[in-house]
C-alpha positions in Angstrom: -131.2 68.8 189.0 -128.5 69.6 191.5 -125.8 69.5 188.9 -126.3 70.6 185.3 -124.3 69.0 182.6 -124.2 69.4 178.8 -122.3 70.7 175.8 -121.9 74.6 175.8 -124.4 74.9 178.6 -122.6 77.8 180.3 -123.0 80.2 177.3 -126.2 78.8 175.9 -128.5 76.8 178.1 -127.8 78.6 181.4 -128.3 81.9 179.7 -131.7 80.8 178.2 -132.9 79.5 181.5 -132.0 82.8 183.2 -133.7 84.8 180.6 -136.8 82.6 180.7 -137.3 83.0 184.4 -136.5 86.7 184.2 -139.3 87.1 181.7 -141.9 85.6 184.1 -140.3 87.5 187.0 -139.4 84.4 189.0 -136.1 83.6 190.6 -134.1 81.2 188.5 -133.0 77.8 189.8 -129.4 77.6 190.7 -127.4 74.3 190.4 -124.9 73.0 192.9 -122.5 72.8 190.0 -122.1 72.6 186.3 -120.2 70.4 183.9 -119.7 71.9 180.5 -118.3 69.2 178.1 -117.3 71.9 175.6 -115.0 73.6 178.1 -113.7 70.2 179.3 -113.0 68.8 175.8 -111.5 72.0 174.4 -109.0 72.2 177.3 -108.1 68.5 177.4 -108.9 67.0 174.0 -107.8 70.1 172.0 -109.5 71.4 168.8 -108.9 68.2 166.8 -112.5 68.2 165.6 -112.6 71.8 164.4 -115.1 74.0 166.1 -115.7 71.3 168.8 -119.5 71.6 168.4 -121.5 68.5 169.2 -122.4 67.8 165.6 -118.8 68.2 164.5 -117.6 65.8 167.2 -120.3 63.3 166.3 -119.2 63.4 162.7 -115.5 63.1 163.7 -116.2 59.9 165.6 -118.8 58.5 163.2 -121.7 58.7 165.6 -124.3 60.0 163.1 -126.4 63.1 162.9 -127.2 65.1 166.0 -130.8 65.4 167.1 -131.2 68.6 169.1 -133.2 68.9 172.3 -133.9 65.2 172.8 -132.8 62.2 174.7 -130.7 61.1 171.7 -128.9 64.4 172.1 -128.0 63.5 175.7 -126.9 60.0 174.6 -124.7 61.5 171.9 -123.1 63.8 174.4 -122.1 60.8 176.6 -120.8 58.9 173.6 -118.7 61.8 172.5 -117.2 62.0 176.0 -116.5 58.3 176.0 -114.8 58.4 172.6 -112.6 61.4 173.6 -111.7 59.7 176.9 -110.7 56.6 175.0 -108.4 58.5 172.7 -106.7 60.3 175.7 -106.5 57.0 177.7 -104.7 55.2 174.8 -102.3 58.1 174.2 -101.3 58.3 177.9 -101.2 54.6 178.6 -99.4 53.4 175.4 -97.0 56.1 174.5 -94.3 53.8 173.0 -96.9 52.1 170.7 -98.8 55.2 169.7 -96.0 57.7 169.6 -96.0 58.0 165.8 -99.8 58.0 165.2 -101.3 59.8 168.1 -102.5 63.4 168.3 -101.2 64.9 171.6 -103.7 67.1 173.4 -102.7 70.4 174.8 -102.5 69.1 178.4 -101.5 65.5 177.7 -98.7 64.0 179.7 -95.8 63.0 177.5 -93.5 60.2 178.6 -90.1 59.4 177.3 -88.8 55.9 176.7 -87.2 54.4 179.8 -84.0 53.3 178.1 -83.8 50.3 180.5 -84.4 52.3 183.6 -87.2 51.7 186.0 -90.4 53.4 184.8 -93.1 55.0 186.9 -95.6 52.8 188.7 -98.8 52.2 186.8 -99.3 52.1 183.0 -98.2 48.8 181.4 -95.9 47.8 184.2 -98.8 47.2 186.5 -100.6 44.5 184.5 -102.4 41.8 186.4 -104.1 38.5 185.5 -107.4 40.3 185.1 -106.1 42.4 182.2 -108.1 42.4 179.0 -106.4 41.7 175.7 -108.1 43.6 172.9 -107.3 43.2 169.2 -108.7 45.2 166.3 -110.6 42.9 163.9 -110.3 43.6 160.2 -114.0 44.2 160.0 -113.6 47.5 162.0 -112.9 50.7 160.1 -109.2 51.4 160.4 -109.8 55.0 159.7 -111.8 55.5 162.9 -110.1 58.2 165.0 -109.6 55.9 168.0 -108.4 52.8 166.2 -106.1 54.7 163.8 -104.0 55.6 166.8 -102.5 52.2 166.8 -100.7 50.3 164.0 -102.9 47.8 162.2 -100.8 44.8 163.5 -100.7 46.0 167.1 -102.6 44.4 169.9 -103.7 46.8 172.7 -103.5 45.7 176.3 -105.9 47.6 178.5 -105.7 47.1 182.2 -108.8 47.0 184.4 -109.0 50.1 186.6 -109.9 49.5 190.2 -111.9 52.2 191.9 -110.1 51.8 195.2 -109.3 55.3 196.2 -111.2 56.6 199.3 -109.2 59.8 199.4 -110.9 61.7 196.6 -112.8 64.8 197.6 -116.1 65.8 196.0 -116.2 69.0 194.0 -119.3 70.1 195.9 -119.2 68.9 199.4 -122.3 68.2 201.5 -120.4 69.1 204.6 -120.5 72.6 206.1 -117.6 75.0 205.5 -116.2 74.5 209.0 -116.1 70.7 208.6 -114.5 71.2 205.2 -111.7 73.2 206.8 -111.3 70.4 209.4 -110.9 67.8 206.6 -108.0 69.8 205.2 -106.0 69.7 208.5 -102.8 67.7 208.7 -101.6 65.0 211.1 -98.0 65.5 211.8 -97.0 61.8 211.9 -98.6 60.6 208.7 -96.3 58.5 206.4 -97.1 56.4 203.4 -95.2 53.1 203.1 -94.6 53.0 199.4 -91.4 52.9 197.2 -90.4 56.2 195.6 -91.2 56.7 192.0 -88.2 57.4 189.8 -88.0 59.2 186.5 -85.3 59.2 183.8 -82.5 61.7 183.7 -83.6 63.0 180.3 -87.2 63.5 181.1 -88.6 66.9 181.7 -89.4 67.5 185.3 -93.1 68.3 184.8 -93.8 66.5 181.5 -92.7 63.2 182.9 -94.9 63.3 186.0 -98.6 62.3 186.2 -101.0 65.2 185.9 -102.6 66.1 189.2 -105.0 68.6 188.0 -108.5 68.6 186.7 -108.8 67.8 183.1 -110.7 71.0 182.4 -108.1 73.3 184.0 -105.2 74.7 181.9 -101.7 74.9 183.4 -100.0 78.2 182.3 -96.7 79.9 182.9 -96.9 83.6 184.0 -95.1 84.8 181.0 -97.7 83.3 178.7 -100.7 84.9 180.4 -102.4 88.0 179.0 -103.2 90.3 181.9 -106.3 91.7 180.2 -107.7 88.2 179.7 -107.9 87.5 183.5 -111.3 87.8 184.9 -113.4 86.4 187.8 -117.0 85.1 188.2 -119.2 83.8 190.9 -119.8 80.0 190.8 -122.1 77.9 193.0 -120.6 76.7 196.2 -122.0 75.3 199.4 -125.8 75.1 199.6 -127.0 78.5 198.2 -123.7 80.3 198.6 -121.3 81.2 195.9 -117.5 81.6 195.6 -115.2 83.5 193.3 -113.4 81.6 190.5 -110.6 83.0 188.4 -110.4 82.6 184.7 -108.0 83.2 181.8 -109.7 83.6 178.4 -112.9 82.3 180.0 -111.4 79.1 181.5 -110.1 78.1 185.0 -106.4 77.8 185.2 -103.4 77.0 187.4 -99.9 78.4 187.3 -96.6 76.7 186.7 -93.5 78.5 187.9 -89.9 77.4 187.9 -87.0 78.6 190.1 -89.0 79.9 193.1 -86.5 80.6 195.9 -87.6 79.6 199.4 -87.5 82.6 201.8 -89.0 80.9 204.9 -89.3 77.1 205.3 -92.3 75.0 206.5 -94.4 76.8 209.0 -96.9 75.1 211.4 -98.0 78.2 213.3 -101.3 78.3 211.4 -103.8 75.8 212.8 -107.4 74.8 212.2 -110.2 74.8 214.8 -109.0 71.4 216.1 -105.5 72.8 216.7 -103.9 70.8 213.9 -101.2 72.7 211.8 -101.7 73.9 208.3 -98.4 73.6 206.4 -97.1 76.4 204.3 -93.9 78.0 203.2 -92.9 81.4 201.7 -91.0 82.0 198.4 -89.7 84.9 196.4 -91.9 85.4 193.3 -90.5 86.5 190.0 -91.8 89.9 188.7 -93.9 88.2 186.0 -95.6 86.1 188.6 -96.2 89.2 190.8 -97.9 90.9 187.8 -100.3 88.0 187.3 -101.1 87.6 191.0 -101.7 91.3 191.3 -104.1 91.2 188.4 -105.9 88.2 189.8 -106.1 90.0 193.2 -107.6 93.1 191.6 -110.4 91.4 189.7 -111.2 89.1 192.6 -111.3 91.9 195.1 -113.5 94.0 192.8 -116.0 91.2 192.4 -115.9 90.5 196.1 -116.8 94.1 196.8 -119.5 94.2 194.1 -121.1 91.0 195.5 -121.6 92.7 198.8 -118.8 91.3 200.9 -117.5 93.5 203.7 -114.6 91.2 204.6 -111.1 92.5 205.1 -109.2 91.7 201.9 -105.6 90.3 202.2 -103.4 90.8 199.1 -102.0 87.6 197.7 -98.5 89.2 197.2 -97.0 90.1 200.6 -95.2 93.5 200.5 -94.1 94.6 204.0 -93.3 98.2 204.8 -89.7 99.0 204.1 -89.3 95.9 201.9 -91.8 96.8 199.1 -89.2 95.8 196.4 -88.9 92.3 198.0 -92.3 90.8 197.8 -93.1 87.2 198.9 -96.0 84.7 198.5 -97.1 81.9 200.7 -97.7 78.4 199.2 -100.0 76.1 201.2 -99.7 72.3 201.2 -103.2 70.9 201.5 -104.4 67.6 203.0 -107.3 65.3 202.7 -108.9 62.7 205.0 -108.5 59.0 204.1 -110.1 56.6 206.6 -109.8 59.1 209.4 -106.2 59.9 208.7 -105.0 63.2 207.2 -102.6 62.8 204.3 -100.8 65.3 202.0 -102.4 65.9 198.6 -99.5 67.8 197.1 -97.2 65.8 194.9 -93.7 66.4 196.0 -90.5 65.5 194.1 -86.8 65.8 194.5 -84.6 66.7 191.5 -80.9 65.8 191.6 -78.2 68.0 190.0 -78.0 65.3 187.3 -81.6 66.0 186.4 -82.9 62.8 187.9 -86.4 63.2 189.4 -87.8 61.1 192.2 -91.2 61.4 193.8 -91.4 61.3 197.6 -94.1 59.0 198.9 -92.9 58.7 202.5 -92.4 61.9 204.5 -93.7 63.7 207.6 -93.6 67.3 208.8 -90.1 67.0 210.2 -88.7 65.7 206.9 -90.6 68.4 205.0 -89.0 71.0 207.2 -85.5 69.7 206.3 -86.4 69.8 202.6 -87.7 73.3 202.3 -84.7 75.1 203.7 -84.3 78.9 203.0 -82.4 79.4 199.7 -83.7 76.2 198.2 -85.2 76.5 194.7 -88.6 74.9 193.9 -90.6 74.4 190.8 -94.3 74.5 191.4 -97.8 74.0 190.0 -100.4 75.7 192.1 -104.0 76.9 192.0 -105.4 80.3 193.1 -108.4 79.7 195.4 -110.3 82.9 196.5 -111.8 82.6 200.0 -114.1 84.7 202.2 -114.3 83.3 205.7 -114.7 84.9 209.2 -114.6 88.4 207.8 -111.3 87.7 206.0 -111.0 87.4 202.3 -108.2 87.0 199.7 -106.6 84.4 197.4 -105.0 81.3 198.8 -102.2 79.7 196.8 -102.5 75.9 197.0 -99.6 73.8 195.9 -100.6 70.9 193.6 -97.1 69.8 192.6 -93.6 70.7 193.9 -90.1 69.8 192.7 -87.4 70.5 195.2 -83.9 71.2 193.6 -81.3 69.4 195.7 -78.4 71.7 196.6 
């Protein structure tokens, strides 16, 4: 298959396949990608079911005994995923109802009560006539992990989800790398005609916003990262190529940093092959962030060299001669193509001095330039994406979520 999926396949099945082909002196098959439900559920669902083995999860959800190496094993894997997804969906969609009885996963989004203020779009405020009303019959076991999330006298309203987004990008694109770069380019006059999303004064800036990141990726603060736990590995990429992926404690991660000071505002001098600008801005990183980025740089650069790359490596932390004690980093604002129009994929918010947070859904390059003025403070969630292209290699910092502090 092009994509291999299973429970604990990275440390078990993939290793066994590799050893089996090595024993007969044949080159092993390489998937286009892998989906390890153990990694996914450990990160998103948390260790609510103990050791998170398939048999333990099956017992936790009352799915019966596991039958190893069979189609029933595959079906059980899918059922476990559906059960975990249901729990997480109920927790995030019905926080007011389930607040007292839910188990919050490590990366779950917490929402405060709106206290009469307007609440974010979506959730229960977006119900339509096609919504499904679900009640729990008395014949169903009330101790089931999913049903026990809600009080026994509570009816759950679950809204139908419309798969209407055309802007989602595939993890493993069938396009060539050059076309992939073109897809990331930005149109300067793009604007989205939607009302801004507002968040309560007492809500935490990041905890009150929808998660923008993959469910299998941890969001960590630099101070909570163990430098010795940072490593890198090669993962399948385009066709038969590979790319470097950074890990912390064996899992992919993103960074969350508060109080980054803008050194240089939005720059459009970098363009793609079509001449369209790639937006980025420069900030002053804190020492703890520099330490993490330097460690990531070292392990990625070493792996790049060991894998045979001869590309010129560009350090992720910029230290210019004469200003070594004043390092900077460059954050990129990526885009995606939706119906032949390039749109920003970074979530951008404004935070008032009162603590009130508002999401920006209508902006263009000119407005962004006015927001990211030098001296402005920004909170950010970003990924570290190693690249090796046209004899140039390094780590690209890609902004996933930004909160601009109004001065």
